[in-house]
Biotite code that builds the C-alpha atoms (Angstrom):
import biotite.structure as struc

atoms = struc.array([
    struc.Atom([110.986, 238.426, 29.276], chain_id="A", res_id=1, res_name="MET", atom_name="CA", element="C"),
    struc.Atom([108.848, 241.288, 28.099], chain_id="A", res_id=2, res_name="SER", atom_name="CA", element="C"),
    struc.Atom([110.917, 244.346, 27.274], chain_id="A", res_id=3, res_name="GLY", atom_name="CA", element="C"),
    struc.Atom([114.259, 242.577, 27.757], chain_id="A", res_id=4, res_name="CYS", atom_name="CA", element="C"),
    struc.Atom([116.591, 242.910, 24.750], chain_id="A", res_id=5, res_name="PRO", atom_name="CA", element="C"),
    struc.Atom([118.801, 240.053, 25.947], chain_id="A", res_id=6, res_name="SER", atom_name="CA", element="C"),
    struc.Atom([119.188, 237.577, 28.784], chain_id="A", res_id=7, res_name="ALA", atom_name="CA", element="C"),
    struc.Atom([121.790, 235.149, 30.121], chain_id="A", res_id=8, res_name="THR", atom_name="CA", element="C"),
    struc.Atom([121.078, 231.701, 31.533], chain_id="A", res_id=9, res_name="ASP", atom_name="CA", element="C"),
    struc.Atom([123.878, 230.118, 33.562], chain_id="A", res_id=10, res_name="ALA", atom_name="CA", element="C"),
    struc.Atom([124.136, 226.331, 33.582], chain_id="A", res_id=11, res_name="ALA", atom_name="CA", element="C"),
    struc.Atom([125.125, 224.344, 36.688], chain_id="A", res_id=12, res_name="PRO", atom_name="CA", element="C"),
    struc.Atom([128.473, 225.496, 38.016], chain_id="A", res_id=13, res_name="ALA", atom_name="CA", element="C"),
    struc.Atom([131.531, 224.062, 39.759], chain_id="A", res_id=14, res_name="ASP", atom_name="CA", element="C"),
    struc.Atom([133.780, 225.355, 42.531], chain_id="A", res_id=15, res_name="PHE", atom_name="CA", element="C"),
    struc.Atom([137.479, 225.647, 41.764], chain_id="A", res_id=16, res_name="VAL", atom_name="CA", element="C"),
    struc.Atom([140.145, 225.007, 44.401], chain_id="A", res_id=17, res_name="ALA", atom_name="CA", element="C"),
    struc.Atom([139.991, 228.616, 45.654], chain_id="A", res_id=18, res_name="SER", atom_name="CA", element="C"),
    struc.Atom([136.262, 228.245, 46.338], chain_id="A", res_id=19, res_name="GLY", atom_name="CA", element="C"),
    struc.Atom([135.276, 230.442, 43.410], chain_id="A", res_id=20, res_name="THR", atom_name="CA", element="C"),
    struc.Atom([132.086, 229.494, 41.596], chain_id="A", res_id=21, res_name="LEU", atom_name="CA", element="C"),
    struc.Atom([132.725, 228.893, 37.858], chain_id="A", res_id=22, res_name="VAL", atom_name="CA", element="C"),
    struc.Atom([129.926, 228.362, 35.309], chain_id="A", res_id=23, res_name="ALA", atom_name="CA", element="C"),
    struc.Atom([130.109, 225.254, 33.113], chain_id="A", res_id=24, res_name="ASP", atom_name="CA", element="C"),
    struc.Atom([128.519, 227.189, 30.269], chain_id="A", res_id=25, res_name="GLU", atom_name="CA", element="C"),
    struc.Atom([126.567, 230.357, 29.558], chain_id="A", res_id=26, res_name="THR", atom_name="CA", element="C"),
    struc.Atom([123.853, 230.962, 27.010], chain_id="A", res_id=27, res_name="VAL", atom_name="CA", element="C"),
    struc.Atom([123.162, 234.511, 25.810], chain_id="A", res_id=28, res_name="ASP", atom_name="CA", element="C"),
    struc.Atom([119.911, 235.316, 24.000], chain_id="A", res_id=29, res_name="TYR", atom_name="CA", element="C"),
    struc.Atom([118.942, 238.291, 21.816], chain_id="A", res_id=30, res_name="THR", atom_name="CA", element="C"),
    struc.Atom([115.397, 239.245, 20.800], chain_id="A", res_id=31, res_name="TYR", atom_name="CA", element="C"),
    struc.Atom([113.876, 241.644, 18.289], chain_id="A", res_id=32, res_name="ASP", atom_name="CA", element="C"),
    struc.Atom([111.346, 244.393, 19.090], chain_id="A", res_id=33, res_name="SER", atom_name="CA", element="C"),
    struc.Atom([108.512, 241.846, 18.658], chain_id="A", res_id=34, res_name="ASN", atom_name="CA", element="C"),
    struc.Atom([110.097, 239.606, 21.336], chain_id="A", res_id=35, res_name="GLU", atom_name="CA", element="C"),
    struc.Atom([111.052, 236.936, 18.808], chain_id="A", res_id=36, res_name="ARG", atom_name="CA", element="C"),
    struc.Atom([114.244, 235.022, 19.518], chain_id="A", res_id=37, res_name="LEU", atom_name="CA", element="C"),
    struc.Atom([117.014, 236.120, 17.116], chain_id="A", res_id=38, res_name="LEU", atom_name="CA", element="C"),
    struc.Atom([120.159, 234.438, 18.458], chain_id="A", res_id=39, res_name="THR", atom_name="CA", element="C"),
    struc.Atom([121.317, 232.036, 21.153], chain_id="A", res_id=40, res_name="ALA", atom_name="CA", element="C"),
    struc.Atom([125.053, 231.866, 21.863], chain_id="A", res_id=41, res_name="THR", atom_name="CA", element="C"),
    struc.Atom([126.258, 228.922, 23.997], chain_id="A", res_id=42, res_name="LYS", atom_name="CA", element="C"),
    struc.Atom([129.769, 229.388, 25.414], chain_id="A", res_id=43, res_name="ASP", atom_name="CA", element="C"),
    struc.Atom([131.467, 226.416, 27.091], chain_id="A", res_id=44, res_name="GLU", atom_name="CA", element="C"),
    struc.Atom([134.751, 227.850, 28.407], chain_id="A", res_id=45, res_name="PRO", atom_name="CA", element="C"),
    struc.Atom([137.833, 225.782, 27.627], chain_id="A", res_id=46, res_name="GLY", atom_name="CA", element="C"),
    struc.Atom([136.099, 223.601, 25.030], chain_id="A", res_id=47, res_name="THR", atom_name="CA", element="C"),
    struc.Atom([135.432, 223.585, 21.297], chain_id="A", res_id=48, res_name="ALA", atom_name="CA", element="C"),
    struc.Atom([131.719, 222.968, 21.953], chain_id="A", res_id=49, res_name="ASP", atom_name="CA", element="C"),
    struc.Atom([130.613, 226.599, 21.551], chain_id="A", res_id=50, res_name="ASP", atom_name="CA", element="C"),
    struc.Atom([127.530, 227.066, 19.364], chain_id="A", res_id=51, res_name="ARG", atom_name="CA", element="C"),
    struc.Atom([125.853, 230.066, 17.726], chain_id="A", res_id=52, res_name="PHE", atom_name="CA", element="C"),
    struc.Atom([122.198, 229.663, 16.706], chain_id="A", res_id=53, res_name="THR", atom_name="CA", element="C"),
    struc.Atom([120.502, 232.237, 14.506], chain_id="A", res_id=54, res_name="GLU", atom_name="CA", element="C"),
    struc.Atom([116.735, 232.362, 13.893], chain_id="A", res_id=55, res_name="TYR", atom_name="CA", element="C"),
    struc.Atom([114.921, 233.986, 10.969], chain_id="A", res_id=56, res_name="ALA", atom_name="CA", element="C"),
    struc.Atom([111.207, 234.538, 10.378], chain_id="A", res_id=57, res_name="TYR", atom_name="CA", element="C"),
    struc.Atom([109.361, 234.963, 7.089], chain_id="A", res_id=58, res_name="ASP", atom_name="CA", element="C"),
    struc.Atom([106.219, 237.044, 6.433], chain_id="A", res_id=59, res_name="ALA", atom_name="CA", element="C"),
    struc.Atom([103.981, 234.212, 7.705], chain_id="A", res_id=60, res_name="THR", atom_name="CA", element="C"),
    struc.Atom([106.079, 233.771, 10.888], chain_id="A", res_id=61, res_name="GLN", atom_name="CA", element="C"),
    struc.Atom([107.544, 230.450, 9.748], chain_id="A", res_id=62, res_name="GLN", atom_name="CA", element="C"),
    struc.Atom([110.837, 229.965, 11.599], chain_id="A", res_id=63, res_name="THR", atom_name="CA", element="C"),
    struc.Atom([114.226, 228.869, 10.297], chain_id="A", res_id=64, res_name="HIS", atom_name="CA", element="C"),
    struc.Atom([117.108, 228.114, 12.675], chain_id="A", res_id=65, res_name="GLY", atom_name="CA", element="C"),
    struc.Atom([120.780, 227.585, 11.833], chain_id="A", res_id=66, res_name="THR", atom_name="CA", element="C"),
    struc.Atom([123.320, 226.237, 14.347], chain_id="A", res_id=67, res_name="VAL", atom_name="CA", element="C"),
    struc.Atom([127.011, 226.945, 13.666], chain_id="A", res_id=68, res_name="CYS", atom_name="CA", element="C"),
    struc.Atom([130.192, 225.994, 15.499], chain_id="A", res_id=69, res_name="GLN", atom_name="CA", element="C"),
    struc.Atom([131.815, 228.872, 17.378], chain_id="A", res_id=70, res_name="GLY", atom_name="CA", element="C"),
    struc.Atom([130.509, 232.021, 19.044], chain_id="A", res_id=71, res_name="LEU", atom_name="CA", element="C"),
    struc.Atom([129.369, 233.963, 15.953], chain_id="A", res_id=72, res_name="ALA", atom_name="CA", element="C"),
    struc.Atom([127.669, 233.430, 12.619], chain_id="A", res_id=73, res_name="SER", atom_name="CA", element="C"),
    struc.Atom([129.924, 232.216, 9.833], chain_id="A", res_id=74, res_name="GLY", atom_name="CA", element="C"),
    struc.Atom([131.227, 229.105, 11.596], chain_id="A", res_id=75, res_name="GLY", atom_name="CA", element="C"),
    struc.Atom([130.844, 225.587, 10.227], chain_id="A", res_id=76, res_name="VAL", atom_name="CA", element="C"),
    struc.Atom([127.110, 224.849, 9.931], chain_id="A", res_id=77, res_name="LYS", atom_name="CA", element="C"),
    struc.Atom([126.001, 221.915, 12.129], chain_id="A", res_id=78, res_name="ASP", atom_name="CA", element="C"),
    struc.Atom([122.222, 221.866, 11.826], chain_id="A", res_id=79, res_name="ILE", atom_name="CA", element="C"),
    struc.Atom([119.619, 223.735, 9.823], chain_id="A", res_id=80, res_name="GLU", atom_name="CA", element="C"),
    struc.Atom([115.981, 223.420, 10.951], chain_id="A", res_id=81, res_name="THR", atom_name="CA", element="C"),
    struc.Atom([112.767, 224.688, 9.353], chain_id="A", res_id=82, res_name="TYR", atom_name="CA", element="C"),
    struc.Atom([109.650, 224.973, 11.509], chain_id="A", res_id=83, res_name="TYR", atom_name="CA", element="C"),
    struc.Atom([106.092, 225.410, 10.270], chain_id="A", res_id=84, res_name="GLY", atom_name="CA", element="C"),
    struc.Atom([102.637, 225.598, 11.774], chain_id="A", res_id=85, res_name="TYR", atom_name="CA", element="C"),
    struc.Atom([99.430, 223.710, 11.150], chain_id="A", res_id=86, res_name="ASN", atom_name="CA", element="C"),
    struc.Atom([95.974, 225.271, 11.595], chain_id="A", res_id=87, res_name="LEU", atom_name="CA", element="C"),
    struc.Atom([96.080, 224.614, 15.360], chain_id="A", res_id=88, res_name="GLN", atom_name="CA", element="C"),
    struc.Atom([99.362, 226.481, 15.671], chain_id="A", res_id=89, res_name="GLY", atom_name="CA", element="C"),
    struc.Atom([101.966, 223.978, 16.986], chain_id="A", res_id=90, res_name="PRO", atom_name="CA", element="C"),
    struc.Atom([105.293, 223.494, 15.271], chain_id="A", res_id=91, res_name="HIS", atom_name="CA", element="C"),
    struc.Atom([105.314, 220.804, 12.609], chain_id="A", res_id=92, res_name="VAL", atom_name="CA", element="C"),
    struc.Atom([107.960, 219.944, 10.034], chain_id="A", res_id=93, res_name="PRO", atom_name="CA", element="C"),
    struc.Atom([107.417, 222.796, 7.609], chain_id="A", res_id=94, res_name="GLY", atom_name="CA", element="C"),
    struc.Atom([109.926, 222.157, 4.862], chain_id="A", res_id=95, res_name="HIS", atom_name="CA", element="C"),
    struc.Atom([111.514, 219.188, 3.079], chain_id="A", res_id=96, res_name="PRO", atom_name="CA", element="C"),
    struc.Atom([114.845, 220.261, 4.618], chain_id="A", res_id=97, res_name="GLY", atom_name="CA", element="C"),
    struc.Atom([113.474, 219.940, 8.158], chain_id="A", res_id=98, res_name="TYR", atom_name="CA", element="C"),
    struc.Atom([116.324, 219.332, 10.625], chain_id="A", res_id=99, res_name="ARG", atom_name="CA", element="C"),
    struc.Atom([119.133, 218.806, 8.158], chain_id="A", res_id=100, res_name="ARG", atom_name="CA", element="C"),
    struc.Atom([122.418, 217.844, 9.704], chain_id="A", res_id=101, res_name="GLN", atom_name="CA", element="C"),
    struc.Atom([126.024, 218.119, 8.603], chain_id="A", res_id=102, res_name="ARG", atom_name="CA", element="C"),
    struc.Atom([127.350, 214.585, 7.843], chain_id="A", res_id=103, res_name="PRO", atom_name="CA", element="C"),
    struc.Atom([129.143, 212.975, 10.766], chain_id="A", res_id=104, res_name="GLY", atom_name="CA", element="C"),
    struc.Atom([127.315, 214.944, 13.472], chain_id="A", res_id=105, res_name="ARG", atom_name="CA", element="C"),
    struc.Atom([124.904, 213.426, 15.941], chain_id="A", res_id=106, res_name="ARG", atom_name="CA", element="C"),
    struc.Atom([121.595, 215.104, 16.846], chain_id="A", res_id=107, res_name="GLY", atom_name="CA", element="C"),
    struc.Atom([121.516, 218.239, 18.964], chain_id="A", res_id=108, res_name="ALA", atom_name="CA", element="C"),
])
């Protein structure tokens, strides 16, 4: 996705009675100038299952992701995840608060 400021990924779709193709959901992505993922917005038309995920990076490129209900930041927080790296580079739990969840919610 080099050089693309944003992208949209359409999920499987259904035909309505008129034969029109309708997407079940769409996911919009935004990236910064270093091609790091900043946001992912999942829109499921006609449902309350919309989710906005925002990613932040610190000076050592450790990643922090927050998932909120709705289509913008500021909704009820569902999940907060902290990612870290070991010397080989892969993601490992990087913080005691790794994958915290709001009570009453199942995993993502």
